[in-house]
N, C-alpha and C positions, 0 to 999 in steps of 0.2 A: 885434517887441516894442520899444516905445520906452522911453526912460529914465523917462518919467512912469509907465508901467505897471509897470516894474521897481521904482521907488521906492514905488509904491502897494502892491505885493506885499510889499516889505520892511517897510513900516509894519505890515502885518498879521502877517507871519511873525516879525519880531523880538520882539515881546512874547510870542508863543507859545513861542519858543525860550528866552527868558529865564525864563518861567514853568516850562518843562519842566526847565531846568537847576537852578533853585532847588528845585523839587519833588524832583528826584533827589537833590540834596545833602541836603535835609532828611530824606529817606527813609534815606539812607546814615548820617547822623548818628544817627538814631533806631535803626537797626539796630545801629550800633556801641555805643550806650548800652545796648541790650538785651543784647548779648553781654557787655559789661563787667559788667552786673548779674548775669548768669548765672554768669560766671567768679568773681565775688566770693562769690556764694552757694555755689558748688561749693567754693571755698577754705575758707569758714567751715565747711561740712559736713565737709570733710576734716580740719580742725583739731579739730572736735568728736570725730570718729571716732578720731583719733590719741590724744586725751586718754582716750577710753573704752578703747582698747586698752591704753594704759599703765596705767590703773586696773585693768583685768582681769588684766593680767600680774602686777601687784603682789599682787592678791588670790589668784591661783593660786599664786604663790610662798609666800604666807603659809599657804595651805591645805596645801601640800606640807610646809612646816616642821612644821605642827601634826600632819599625818599621820605624819611621821617620829617625832615625839615620842610619839604614841599607840602606834605600833608598838613603840617601845623600851619603853614602859611595859608593854605586853602581853607582850613577851618576858621582862621581868623578873618579871612575875606568874607566867608559865608556869614559869620556872626555879624560883621560890620554891615553887610548888605541887608541882613534881616533887621538890624537895628534901624538903619536908614529907611527901610520900607515901612516900618512901624511909625516912624516920626512923621512921614509925609502922608 
């Protein structure tokens, strides 16, 4: 194989290698961007879920307070009805 044949092969092979490297790099950057977008979407969803959980916890606490108040009212009504039934 002479130098001329080697240079002729290199002229053909070099652009193919450069094209392959650039294509691979572009594919990697596209893949990186896709994963970044997916991570941002996951983070946004996690933040929304966190806000929903905090809202639900507050709502459950409010319902428990209301439940305790209603139970206290019921107890006081029962006690007063027991007292009235004993009087009559």
